[in-house]
LUMKOLLO-685219 format. One record per residue (C-alpha): x, y, z; residue number from 1. Coordinates in steps of 0.05 Angstrom, whole numbers, plus 32768, in hexadecimal, padded with zeros to 4 digits. Example, Ala and Ser with C-alpha at 12.3 -4.5 7.8 and 13.67 -1.06 7.14 Angstrom:
REC  east  north    up    k
REC  80F6   7FA6  809C    1
REC  8111   7FEB  808F    2
//
This chain:
REC  east  north    up    k
REC  811C   7F98  7F23    1
REC  814C   7FD0  7F32    2
REC  8192   7FBE  7F48    3
REC  81BD   7FE5  7F7E    4
REC  81F5   8008  7F5B    5
REC  8233   801A  7F86    6
REC  8218   8060  7FA3    7
REC  81DB   8034  7FC4    8
REC  8208   8002  7FDC    9
REC  8232   802F  7FFE   10
REC  81F6   805B  8013   11
REC  81CF   8023  803C   12
REC  8214   8004  805A   13
REC  8226   804D  8075   14
REC  81E9   8055  8098   15
REC  81E4   8011  80B2   16
REC  8229   801C  80D3   17
REC  8213   8061  80EF   18
REC  81D4   8045  8108   19
REC  81F5   800A  812A   20
REC  821C   803A  814E   21
REC  81E2   805D  8166   22
REC  81C1   801E  817E   23
REC  81FF   800E  81A1   24
REC  8200   804D  81CA   25
REC  81B5   8044  81D8   26
REC  81C2   8005  81F5   27
REC  81F8   801C  821F   28
REC  81D1   8056  8235   29
REC  81F5   808B  8214   30
REC  81BC   809E  81EE   31
REC  8177   80AC  8213   32
REC  813A   8096  81F0   33
REC  8124   80DE  81DB   34
REC  816B   80E9  81BB   35
REC  8169   80A3  819A   36
REC  8122   80A9  8181   37
REC  8130   80D9  8143   38
REC  816D   80AF  8135   39
REC  813E   806D  8131   40
REC  8105   808D  810A   41
REC  8139   809D  80D4   42
REC  8149   8050  80D2   43
REC  8100   803A  80D0   44
REC  80FF   8023  811B   45
REC  80C0   8032  8142   46
REC  80B4   8026  818C   47
REC  806C   800A  8190   48
REC  8040   7FF3  81C9   49
REC  806C   7FB2  81DB   50
REC  80A8   7FB6  81B2   51
REC  80D3   7FD6  817D   52
REC  80B6   7FD2  8138   53
REC  80E2   7FD3  80FB   54
REC  80C5   7FE8  80B7   55
REC  80EB   7FD5  8078   56
REC  80E5   7FF8  8033   57
REC  80CD   7FD3  7FF7   58
REC  80D4   8007  7FC3   59
REC  8096   800A  7F93   60
REC  8083   7FC8  7FB5   61
REC  80B1   7F9C  7F84   62
REC  80DA   7F62  7FA6   63
REC  8101   7F2D  7F8E   64
REC  8103   7EDF  7FA9   65
REC  8146   7EEC  7FC6   66
REC  812C   7F2A  7FEF   67
REC  80EE   7F0D  8005   68
REC  8117   7ECC  801E   69
REC  8140   7EFF  804A   70
REC  8105   7F1B  8063   71
REC  80EB   7ED3  8076   72
REC  812E   7EC9  809A   73
REC  812A   7F0B  80BD   74
REC  80E1   7EF5  80D9   75
REC  80FD   7EAF  80EC   76
REC  813E   7EC6  810D   77
REC  8131   7F0F  812A   78
REC  80E4   7F13  8131   79
REC  80AA   7EE2  8141   80
REC  80A9   7EBE  8101   81
REC  807C   7EEA  80D7   82
REC  807F   7F32  80B5   83
REC  8048   7F64  80A9   84
REC  803E   7F7F  8065   85
REC  8022   7FC8  8067   86
REC  7FF9   7FF4  803A   87
REC  803A   801D  802B   88
REC  8050   7FDB  8003   89
REC  8084   7FD0  803B   90
REC  8090   7F9B  806D   91
REC  8090   7FA4  80BA   92
REC  80B0   7F79  80F2   93
REC  808B   7F84  8134   94
REC  80BB   7F60  8164   95
REC  8107   7F6F  8156   96
REC  8134   7F78  8192   97
REC  815D   7FBA  818C   98
REC  819C   7F99  8192   99
REC  818B   7F70  8158  100
REC  8176   7FA8  8128  101
REC  81BB   7FB7  810A  102
REC  81C9   7F6E  80F9  103
REC  8183   7F6F  80D6  104
REC  8195   7FB0  80B0  105
REC  81D5   7F8D  8098  106
REC  81B1   7F53  8083  107
REC  817C   7F7C  805C  108
REC  81B8   7F9F  803C  109
REC  81D2   7F5D  8024  110
REC  8193   7F5A  7FF3  111
REC  8195   7FA3  7FE5  112
REC  815A   7FB7  8018  113
REC  8158   7FE8  804E  114
REC  812B   8011  807E  115
REC  813F   8054  806C  116
REC  8106   808C  8066  117
REC  80CF   805B  8079  118
REC  80C0   8088  80B7  119
REC  80CF   80D3  80C6  120
REC  80BB   8117  80A2  121
REC  80D7   8102  8062  122
REC  80C2   80E7  801E  123
REC  80AB   809D  8030  124
REC  80A7   8061  7FFD  125
REC  8088   8071  7FBA  126
REC  8052   803E  7FAE  127
REC  8039   8023  7F6A  128
REC  8003   7FF8  7F4D  129
REC  8015   7FAE  7F62  130
REC  800D   7F99  7F1D  131
REC  803F   7FCF  7EFE  132
REC  8060   7FB3  7EBE  133
REC  802C   7F77  7EB6  134
REC  7FE6   7F97  7EB5  135
REC  7FC1   7F94  7E74  136
REC  7FA4   7FD5  7E7C  137
REC  7FE7   7FFB  7E8D  138
REC  7FFC   8037  7E6C  139
REC  8043   8035  7E82  140
REC  8069   800F  7EB7  141
REC  8070   8043  7EF1  142
REC  80A9   8020  7F13  143
REC  80E5   8042  7EEF  144
REC  80CE   8088  7EFF  145
REC  80BF   806A  7F46  146
REC  810C   8056  7F49  147
REC  811B   80A0  7F33  148
REC  80F6   80BA  7F68  149
REC  810E   808D  7F9A  150
REC  8159   80A3  7F84  151
REC  8141   80EF  7F84  152
REC  8120   80EB  7FC9  153
REC  8153   80C3  7FF0  154
REC  8174   80EF  8025  155
REC  8165   812D  7FF9  156
REC  817E   8160  8025  157
REC  8147   8193  801D  158
REC  8110   815F  802A  159
REC  812B   8137  8068  160
REC  8106   8161  809D  161
REC  80C1   8171  807B  162
REC  8087   818B  80A4  163
REC  8070   8147  80A0  164
REC  8075   8102  8080  165
REC  8069   8102  8031  166
REC  804C   80CB  8009  167
REC  8051   80BF  7FBF  168
REC  8028   8090  7F98  169
REC  8027   8081  7F4C  170
REC  7FFA   805A  7F1C  171
REC  8007   8047  7ED2  172
REC  7FC3   8031  7EC3  173
REC  7F82   8059  7EBC  174
REC  7F6C   8029  7EF4  175
REC  7F88   8047  7F32  176
REC  7F9F   800B  7F5D  177
REC  7FCA   8037  7F86  178
REC  7F9E   8065  7FA5  179
REC  7FC3   80A2  7F88  180
REC  7F90   80D2  7F9B  181
REC  7F97   80CA  7FE3  182
REC  7FE4   80DD  7FE5  183
REC  800B   8117  7FEE  184
REC  801B   8110  7FA2  185
REC  7FF8   80E3  7F74  186
REC  8014   80D8  7F30  187
REC  7FE7   80B8  7EF8  188
REC  8007   80A4  7EB3  189
REC  7FE5   80C9  7E7B  190
REC  7FF3   80CE  7E31  191
REC  7FE7   811A  7E12  192
REC  7FC9   8127  7DCC  193
REC  800E   8117  7DAC  194
REC  800C   80D6  7DCB  195
REC  8046   80E4  7DFD  196
REC  803E   80C0  7E3F  197
REC  8048   80EE  7E78  198
REC  8027   80FC  7EC1  199
REC  7FEC   811B  7EE1  200
REC  7FFD   8134  7F25  201
REC  7FCD   8133  7F5F  202
REC  7FE0   8157  7F9D  203
REC  7FC2   8163  7FE2  204
REC  7FA3   811D  7FEE  205
REC  7FA5   80FB  802D  206
REC  7F82   80CF  8065  207
REC  7F89   80D9  80AF  208
REC  7F5D   8106  80DC  209
REC  7F55   8136  809A  210
REC  7F43   8104  8061  211
REC  7F47   812F  801B  212
REC  7F4A   8119  7FD4  213
REC  7F83   8131  7FAA  214
REC  7F77   816B  7F7D  215
REC  7F94   8167  7F35  216
REC  7FD0   819E  7F31  217
REC  7FEC   818A  7EEC  218
REC  7FC9   8162  7EB6  219
REC  8008   8151  7E93  220
REC  8057   8152  7EAA  221
REC  8085   8131  7E7A  222
REC  80B3   80FC  7E98  223
REC  80F1   8129  7E8C  224
REC  80D5   815D  7EB4  225
REC  80B3   8134  7EEE  226
REC  80E5   813C  7F1F  227
REC  80ED   8185  7F16  228
REC  80A3   8187  7F1F  229
REC  80A5   815E  7F5F  230
REC  80D9   8184  7F7C  231
REC  80B5   81C4  7F72  232
REC  807A   81AA  7F96  233
REC  80A6   8194  7FD0  234
REC  80C8   81D5  7FD5  235
REC  8082   81F8  7FDE  236
REC  8070   81CA  8012  237
REC  80AA   81CF  8035  238
REC  80AC   8218  8034  239
REC  8062   8223  8047  240
REC  804C   81E2  8069  241
REC  8035   81EA  80B2  242
REC  806E   81DB  80E7  243
REC  8048   81EF  8124  244
REC  800E   81C1  8125  245
REC  8023   817A  810E  246
REC  7FD2   816B  8101  247
REC  7FD6   81A1  80CC  248
REC  8015   8197  80B1  249
REC  800A   8168  8072  250
REC  8008   8186  802E  251
REC  7FBE   8177  8027  252
REC  7FAD   81AB  805E  253
REC  7FDC   81DF  8038  254
REC  7FB5   81D4  7FF8  255
REC  7F76   81D6  8018  256
REC  7F7E   8218  803D  257
REC  7FA7   823A  800D  258
REC  7F80   8220  7FCF  259
REC  7F98   81F9  7F97  260
REC  7FA2   8232  7F67  261
REC  7FCD   8257  7F9B  262
REC  7FF8   821B  7FA4  263
REC  7FF7   820D  7F59  264
REC  8012   8255  7F4C  265
REC  804E   8246  7F84  266
REC  805A   8205  7F63  267
REC  8061   8223  7F1C  268
REC  808F   8259  7F35  269
REC  80C2   8227  7F4E  270
REC  80B5   81FA  7F12  271
REC  80CA   823B  7EE5  272
REC  810A   823E  7F0C  273
REC  811F   81F1  7F0B  274
REC  8100   81DA  7EC8  275
REC  8138   81C7  7E99  276
REC  816E   81CA  7ECB  277
REC  8191   818F  7EEE  278
REC  8151   8169  7F00  279
REC  813F   8160  7EB4  280
REC  8143   8116  7EAC  281
REC  8170   8101  7E73  282
REC  814E   80D1  7E44  283
REC  8189   80A0  7E47  284
REC  8187   809F  7E93  285
REC  813E   8090  7E91  286
REC  8149   8056  7E5F  287
REC  8183   803E  7E85  288
REC  8158   8032  7EC9  289
REC  811F   8019  7E98  290
REC  8148   7FE0  7E84  291
REC  8147   7FC6  7ECA  292
REC  80FF   7FC0  7EC9  293
REC  80FB   7F9D  7E84  294
REC  80C5   7F6A  7E79  295
REC  80DC   7F22  7E8C  296
REC  80EF   7EF3  7E54  297
REC  80A3   7ED9  7E47  298
REC  809B   7E9A  7E22  299
REC  8061   7E8C  7DEA  300
REC  802C   7E68  7E16  301
REC  7FFC   7E34  7DF8  302
REC  7FCA   7E43  7E31  303
REC  7FB0   7E89  7E28  304
REC  7F68   7E85  7E4D  305
REC  7F51   7E77  7E90  306
REC  7F10   7E4E  7E94  307
REC  7EFB   7E65  7ED4  308
REC  7EB1   7E48  7ECF  309
REC  7ECA   7E00  7EC3  310
REC  7EF9   7E07  7EF9  311
REC  7EC7   7E20  7F2E  312
REC  7E9D   7DDF  7F18  313
REC  7ED7   7DAE  7F1E  314
REC  7EFB   7DD0  7F5D  315
REC  7ED0   7E0C  7F7D  316
REC  7F0B   7E23  7FA9  317
REC  7F3C   7E22  7F6E  318
REC  7F06   7E47  7F43  319
REC  7EFB   7E7C  7F76  320
REC  7F43   7E8B  7F79  321
REC  7F4A   7E8D  7F2A  322
REC  7F0D   7EC1  7F2D  323
REC  7F26   7EED  7F65  324
REC  7F74   7EE9  7F67  325
REC  7F83   7EEE  7F1E  326
REC  7F93   7F2C  7EF5  327
REC  7F94   7F34  7EAD  328
REC  7FE1   7F39  7E8E  329
REC  7FF5   7F63  7E53  330
REC  801F   7F22  7E39  331
REC  7FEF   7EEF  7E1F  332
REC  7FEE   7EAC  7E45  333
REC  8005   7ECD  7E84  334
REC  7FE2   7EE9  7EC6  335
REC  7FEF   7F10  7F03  336
REC  7FDF   7EEA  7F42  337
REC  7FCD   7F05  7F84  338
REC  7FE0   7EE2  7FC1  339
REC  7FAC   7EF0  7FF5  340
REC  7FC7   7F01  803E  341
REC  7F80   7F01  8057  342
REC  7F73   7EB7  8071  343
REC  7F2F   7EB3  8093  344
REC  7F3A   7EC9  80D9  345
REC  7F7F   7EE0  80CF  346
REC  7FA6   7F1F  80DA  347
REC  7FA2   7F42  8096  348
REC  7FE6   7F4F  807A  349
REC  800F   7F1D  809F  350
REC  803B   7EE9  8083  351
REC  8065   7EB4  80A9  352
REC  80AA   7EA8  8098  353
REC  8097   7E65  807A  354
REC  8064   7E86  804A  355
REC  8099   7EB5  8038  356
REC  80C7   7E86  8020  357
REC  8090   7E60  7FFB  358
REC  807C   7EA0  7FD5  359
REC  80C2   7EAB  7FC6  360
REC  80CC   7E66  7FAA  361
REC  808C   7E73  7F7C  362
REC  80A5   7EB1  7F65  363
REC  80EB   7E95  7F51  364
REC  80CA   7E59  7F2C  365
REC  808B   7E75  7F11  366
REC  8091   7EC4  7F0D  367
REC  80D8   7ED3  7EF3  368
REC  80F4   7EDF  7F3B  369
REC  80C7   7F18  7F49  370
REC  808E   7F2A  7F7E  371
REC  8067   7F69  7F8E  372
REC  8047   7F7F  7FD2  373
REC  8001   7FA2  7FCA  374
REC  7FEB   7FE1  7FF0  375
REC  7FAF   7FB5  8002  376
REC  7FE1   7F85  802C  377
REC  7FE3   7F49  7FFB  378
REC  801B   7F31  7FD1  379
REC  801D   7F2B  7F85  380
REC  8043   7EFB  7F56  381
REC  8041   7F27  7F19  382
REC  8051   7EF8  7EDB  383
REC  8036   7EB1  7EE1  384
REC  8028   7E8A  7EA4  385
REC  7FE0   7E72  7EA2  386
REC  7FFA   7E2B  7E9C  387
REC  8017   7E32  7EDE  388
REC  7FE1   7E4C  7F07  389
REC  7FC8   7E0C  7F21  390
REC  800F   7DFA  7F3C  391
REC  8014   7E3F  7F5B  392
REC  7FD2   7E31  7F7D  393
REC  7FDC   7DEF  7F98  394
REC  801E   7E0A  7FB6  395
REC  7FF8   7E3F  7FD5  396
REC  7FC6   7E10  7FF3  397
REC  7FFE   7DEC  8016  398
REC  8015   7E2C  8031  399
REC  7FD4   7E43  804A  400
REC  7FD3   7E7E  801A  401
REC  7FA4   7E6C  7FE6  402
REC  7F67   7E96  7FFA  403
REC  7F3D   7EA7  7FC0  404
REC  7F23   7EEA  7FDC  405
REC  7F45   7F1F  7FB7  406
REC  7F14   7F60  7FB9  407
REC  7EE3   7F39  7FE0  408
REC  7EC4   7F4E  8022  409
REC  7EFE   7F24  8049  410
REC  7F34   7F44  8026  411
REC  7F39   7F7C  8058  412
REC  7F70   7FB7  8063  413
REC  7F7F   7FB4  80AC  414
REC  7FB1   7FDE  80D6  415
REC  7FD5   7FBC  8112  416
REC  7FA8   7FE7  8140  417
REC  7FAE   7FE4  818D  418
REC  7FC9   7F9C  818B  419
REC  800F   7FBD  8179  420
REC  8009   8008  816A  421
REC  8018   803B  81A0  422
REC  7FE9   806A  817B  423
REC  7FAF   8044  8173  424
REC  7F6E   804E  819B  425
REC  7F4B   8009  818D  426
REC  7F59   7FC3  8171  427
REC  7F54   7FB7  8127  428
REC  7F71   7F72  811C  429
REC  7F39   7F4B  8145  430
REC  7F05   7F78  8122  431
REC  7F21   7F5E  80DD  432
REC  7F21   7F15  80F6  433
REC  7EDB   7F14  810F  434
REC  7EC4   7F33  80D0  435
REC  7EEC   7F02  80A6  436
REC  7ECF   7EC9  80CE  437
REC  7E87   7EE4  80C6  438
REC  7E88   7EE7  807C  439
REC  7EB9   7EA8  8076  440
REC  7E84   7E81  8047  441
REC  7EA0   7E83  8002  442
REC  7E57   7E88  7FE7  443
REC  7E45   7EC3  8011  444
REC  7E86   7EE9  7FFA  445
REC  7E77   7EDB  7FB1  446
REC  7E2A   7EF3  7FBE  447
REC  7E47   7F35  7FD9  448
REC  7E7B   7F3F  7FA4  449
REC  7EAA   7F75  7FA2  450
REC  7EB2   7F97  7FE4  451
REC  7EE9   7FBF  8008  452
REC  7EED   7FBF  8055  453
REC  7F21   7FE9  8071  454
REC  7F32   7FED  80BC  455
REC  7F57   8024  80E5  456
REC  7F67   8021  812E  457
REC  7F6F   806B  8134  458
REC  7F61   80A9  810A  459
REC  7FA7   80A7  80EB  460
REC  7F85   8077  80BC  461
REC  7FBE   8049  80AE  462
REC  7F86   8013  809A  463
REC  7F6C   8043  8066  464
REC  7F24   8042  8084  465
REC  7F0D   8080  8066  466
REC  7F12   8063  8024  467
REC  7EEE   8028  802E  468
REC  7EAE   8012  800F  469
REC  7EA1   8001  8056  470
REC  7ED2   8024  8086  471
REC  7EDD   8015  80D4  472
REC  7F03   8049  8100  473
REC  7F12   8030  8149  474
REC  7F0B   8068  817B  475
REC  7F15   806F  81C6  476
REC  7ED6   8080  81EB  477
REC  7ED2   8081  8239  478
REC  7F08   8055  823F  479
REC  7EF1   801D  820A  480
REC  7EF3   800F  81C6  481
REC  7EBE   8029  8191  482
REC  7EB9   801F  8148  483
REC  7E9E   804E  8117  484
REC  7E83   803E  80D4  485
REC  7E90   8065  8093  486
REC  7E71   8056  8052  487
REC  7E81   8066  800C  488
REC  7ECE   8072  8007  489
REC  7EF0   8061  7FCA  490
REC  7F3C   8060  7FBE  491
REC  7F36   8056  7F6E  492
REC  7F33   808C  7F38  493
REC  7EED   8092  7F53  494
REC  7F09   80AD  7F93  495
REC  7ED9   80C1  7FCC  496
REC  7EE1   80C5  8017  497
REC  7EAE   809C  8047  498
REC  7E7E   80BA  8073  499
REC  7E6D   80A9  80B8  500
REC  7E27   8092  80BC  501
REC  7E1A   8091  8108  502
REC  7E2E   807F  814A  503
REC  7E61   804F  8154  504
REC  7E5E   8003  816A  505
REC  7E7C   7FD9  81A0  506
REC  7EAF   7FA5  8186  507
REC  7E82   7F6B  818A  508
REC  7E4F   7F8F  8163  509
REC  7E77   7FA0  8129  510
REC  7E73   7F60  80FD  511
REC  7E27   7F5F  8105  512
REC  7E24   7FAC  80EE  513
REC  7E4A   7F98  80B3  514
REC  7E1F   7F5F  80A6  515
REC  7DE4   7F8F  80AA  516
REC  7E02   7FBE  8077  517
REC  7E12   7F87  8048  518
REC  7DC9   7F69  804C  519
REC  7DAD   7FAF  803C  520
REC  7DD7   7FB3  7FFF  521
REC  7DC4   7F6E  7FE4  522
REC  7D7E   7F7B  7FF3  523
REC  7D80   7FBA  7FCA  524
REC  7DB0   7FB5  7F95  525
REC  7D93   7FB6  7F4E  526
REC  7DB6   7F78  7F3B  527
REC  7DEF   7F46  7F4C  528
REC  7E21   7F71  7F25  529
REC  7E17   7FB2  7F4B  530
REC  7E49   7FB8  7F7B  531
REC  7E45   7FD0  7FC2  532
REC  7E66   8012  7FB0  533
REC  7E3B   801A  7F75  534
REC  7DF9   800A  7F9B  535
REC  7E0F   803F  7FD3  536
REC  7E1E   8073  7FA6  537
REC  7DDA   8064  7F83  538
REC  7DAF   8062  7FC5  539
REC  7DD6   808E  7FF6  540
REC  7DE4   8087  803F  541
REC  7D94   8083  8050  542
REC  7D81   803B  8049  543
REC  7DC4   8025  8069  544
REC  7DBF   8055  80A6  545
REC  7D76   803C  80B0  546
REC  7D89   7FF4  80B2  547
REC  7DBE   7FFF  80E4  548
REC  7D9C   8033  8113  549
REC  7D55   8031  8102  550
REC  7D51   8075  80E2  551
REC  7D6A   809B  80A9  552
//
């Protein structure tokens, strides 16, 4: 895990002191809200429907126990006893008082955390695969490079006022668990013919009102030239990106309107000028940062297999948890544990202060003091000995965190919606809660199998509804809330954008509509092994549309 150096510490302390003065001037009335707004946004502070919201950066989704305990303390002391983990692998507090924000930032600085560049038209937190450094299918741990990108992008003088916010995601595995094709820039680790590891670079992806799958702009960029290539893309975007219309300001619109080959030519011209210059990464510097992400001191384990079938008979709830929440590890005798923040009837992504303390204790005792935040709003203990899984599970049961539903229909992504967000048109959380209750039965979830539902309360798509196998978008119509349903979205390496299949539904009818879609899938699948997205791609929308609306 990366440790702050002297620059980081001074940088964060200086920004905190600066913002403390700005907050004080706002409280005294020396700054109007219009004057204060750009200052607070540069420090991750939003004004939502009912209160301020503070978004805290979790670089590449990696946390220590000490940091999670500090977040629990902040939830307990300055908020309402909980935090909300987001699709950017960050955490948000929804109820801080403005006068307390400087002290919150000081407390964050004491554990090497901050809220800088979690908002505004800048390069946001770089996200990665939640199993980075642990997954059995990994080509390379992307986090050292993500850290280099963090250092390069932090307060970059040329990219602090971009046409629009900018997001980068990285995957070190062929299985894309970071949704890289729906980011402004997506990076996929690959090996060339000589066995050297570098990066595929994807550009122009995104969700929002214009969902677009990114396009491959370069099939192999060596590590040493990656920053130079990223800077070249950023320069082209900063020069030509729309500033007259925020709805057309993202790089996806630039790539779409100008064409990939035109943008690629511009990028290559820039790259020719900066390649081999000061942005070239020295191997020794990459090696130095990589040491901070060295594998833990794994011990030889006698237990190297998990007998899920046996445990499912002896203890069905534990068996479900093992079946759904455990990911294979590159080290024999270890596994990665996903801690679901999707309890039946709960608000997806929320964790109480008490729960955060429990998870921090588990990470310290069983996972080499390391945690991850996933872009699907769960937590991960990346390095747990198979022999310790039962002890971890029992502790999670006591903390009401042992839902064995990862990847199933109740493991939904959901934005805060109209309960909190000033931009939302409709509620999201109550819809997720009702769907969760409808499909609560473990046998029903097991029958359905892998199915991703994603819910957004407005067209900004913070709930990633475009890439849900079933997506739900809340819209406003004649003063009421209506919910459109999309089918066929996929955020993996088989990326696709979901399609709206018909008129929207009133809130009370959404769970029933989802059940109709599920029943149609089960009735028409070729076998229990055919997933919902596989069946949809084989069948097309017609049978689902007919089931919902009576006509194809």
